Structures are given as structure tokens and as C-alpha cells.
N, C-alpha and C positions, 0 to 999 in steps of 0.2 A: 461369457468370455468372448473377447474380440477375436476375429478370425485369425489374427497373427499370434494368438496365444497369450496376449497380454492379460495381466490381472487387473487392468484398469479400464474403466469406462470413460473417465474424464480427468482432466488436469485443471486445477484452479490456481491462478497466480495472484499473489500480492503484487502491488504496482511499485510504489516508491521503495527503492533499495533493491528491487529485483529487476524490473524492466526499465526504470529510469532513475536518475539521481534526483533526490530531493534533500535539501540541506539548508536550514535557516542561516547557517554561517556564510553561505554564498552571498547572501544579501548583507549581513551585518558586518562582514569584513570590509565592506565599502563604507560603513558608517562609523566604525571604531578605528582609532589609531593604535589601540592597545588590546591585544588578544585576551589578556587577563580580565580587562573591563568588560569585553564582549561576553566572555564565558560567565562572568558574574551576572550580567544582565539576563542571559538565557537561562541561568539557573535560578534566578530569584524574581524575575518579572515575566517575560514571555517564556514560561516554563513548559516542559513537555506535558505536564498535567493540564495546563491551560489549553495547549494545543489539542489535547485529547477531548476537551469540552467542545472545541470547534468541530472536531471530527464527529462528535455525537450530535451535532446539530445546533449548537449555540451560534446565533448569527454573529458574523464578524463585527458588525456595528456595535452590538451589545457587548461582546467580549472586549473590544477596544475601549469602549466607554467605561466598563468596570475597572479595567487595569489603569486607565488614565486617571480615574478618580483616586485610586490607591497610590499611584506613582506619577503625579503631575509633572515632576521634573523630567520624566522620560516620555512625555506625550508624543514627540515627533518619532521617536524610535518605535513606540508601540503602534502608532498609526501606520508606520511603514510595513508592519507585519501583514496588513491588509492591502494597502495601496500599492505596495511593491512586491506582493507575494510571488508574482511570476518570476522574480529574480532568484527565488530559492530553487527553482527547477534547473536541473543540469541536463546533460546529454542522455541519450538512450544507452542502456547497458547492452551493447550489441550482441554479445554472445548469448545472452538470455533471450533477446528478441529473435535471434536465429533459431533457438529451440522452439519458441512459440510459432514461428513461421513453419518449421518442419512438422510440428504437430498438426497444424492447420492443413498443411499439404497432404498429410497422412489421414485426414478426415477424423482425427481424434477431437472430440468436443473439448473446447477450452473456455474457461470462465475466469473472471476477475473478482476478487474480494479484497477490498481495501478500506483501511481507516482513512477517510478523506472527507473534507467538508463538501457538502453538496454545492456550495457557492463557488468553490475554486476548481472542482473537477472539470467543469467545461473548459477552463483555461488550458488544462493539460490535454484534454481531448482534441482541442484545435491544434495543439503543437505536435502530438505524436500520432502518426497515422495508424500505428499498430493497435491503438485502443479501439479501433473499429473492427478488429479481426475477431473479437470474442463472440461466442454464442450467447453470452449473457454477462452482465456486470452488476455487482452489488456494492454500493458505496455506503459506508456506515452513516454518513450524514443524512441519507435518505430514509433510514430506518431507526435512527436514534439510539443505536447500540454499536459498540466497537469490539473488535477482537481483543482479547480471547474469550469474551463472554459467550457462553454456549448458545445464547439466543440468536446470535448472528449466524452461527453455523446451522442452527435450525432453519433460519430464514433462507440461507443459501440452498440447503438441500431441498426444502419444500418448494421454493420458487422454481428451481431448475430440475427437479425430479432426480436428484443425485442420491446414490447409495453410498454412504460414508465409507464403507469397507472397500469400495471399488473406485474411490476418488482420491487422487493425490493432490495435496495442498502444499504450495511452495511459498515460503515466507522467509524474510531475512532476520526476523526477530525470534529468538528462542522461546520467549513466553508465548507467542502466538502459535508456534509449532507445537509446543507442549500442550497448549489448550486444545488445539485441533486433534491431537492424538488422544487426549482424554475423552473428547467427544466421540471418537471412533473413526475419524478420517485417517488415511495414510498421510504422513506429512514429513517433509524434509526441510532443513534449514538451508537457504540459498547462500552459497559462497561464490559460485561461478557457473557459467554455462556448461563448462566441462564436467563439473561434478553433478550438475543437474542431469545431463545426458546419461551419466553413469547410473544415477538413481533410476531413471526411466528404463534403462536397459535391464537393470536388476529386476524390474517389474514386468519385463517382457516386451517393452516398447522399443523398437529399433528406429531411432531418429538421430 
């Protein structure tokens, strides 16, 4: 138990949707005049399932080539998912970054676990200085498996020496939170920095 009486040894953050905004629509709203057409494209061509494959390590070049072969009429739009990927990034989620900063200042070990392509993570790292604050970072594209597969939680705990029952995992997606809980981690769904602080205080961390 930490000296301040906390039930936690470490906090693990998801990245997109927790510490920074990431949204393909940020890019595609500049390429479509019609929101309905954009939504249809994202639901049937550059789908979340296809993005998950990129997060598991499928090279962007291969992923773009596969989709272009299936949807040649959308070649330019598909290519933009790679060539203009940085335009999907938004601003930092400041109240969550403040929590991360305060945990770091309190000498609480902090880690990141994110479903993210190994090709594009360096783009984000150059943009957001807080990505250098972590004691360790695990990116799905580097290990070929994504949340909520228990194998990525195995890798997280083994790599960084974490005890699941004493580690809090923070993610904006319910399926990832539920998967983490099934694995044995403490886990909360992120909605705001305020509610995250409340969860940390409930576990004995005063930040």
C-alpha cells in the first residue's frame, strides 16, 4: 500500500478519447459536402473494423491498397486516411492531462495502453508533450493485439510489473473497461477529468 493509504500502485491511461481528441470525421468533413455521405463512407469503406486492423499492425500501405481494390471509386478518400491522418488529431483533453500531471507530481507511476498503429503513434508523440511523461507506453500496433483482448493486458502487466488488482485502467470505451475488469484490473470509463479525480479519490489517491 502506498504511503498515502491508496489502494493503487499505478494508473494506466488510454490515449485517444481520454488525453487527446482523435476523430476521422475531423478530416472527412473537409472532404465531404454531405454528412450523410461521409457517415456512409465511414460505415462501409474506412470502417472501425478496418481501423482496428491497422491498430493490430496491418501496414497502412497494405490496408489502403486492399480497400482501394475493393472501392476504386473512393481511392482518393481512402488514401487520405493515411496521407492526412494527422488531421484526425484534435486538441489535448486538458482536464485529463491535468490529472496525469498531478499523478506524476505525486510520484504515482503512470502508464499508457492504447489501440494505435505503430506507424502513426510517432506523429502524436511529436505533437503532445505529455506523451513523454509516462513511465511506460504500450501501443497495440507494436504487439499485434488490441484491447479488450486479455493478451494485451497480459503484456501490459508483464512488461511493467503491474499487479492487476492494484492498477487502475482508464478508457473511454465501455468494452475496453469491461474487458479490463474481467482481466482483474480496476477500471473506470472516462467521461471527464472531474469524474476521474473522484474515482482516484475513492481509491485513496488525493490528486
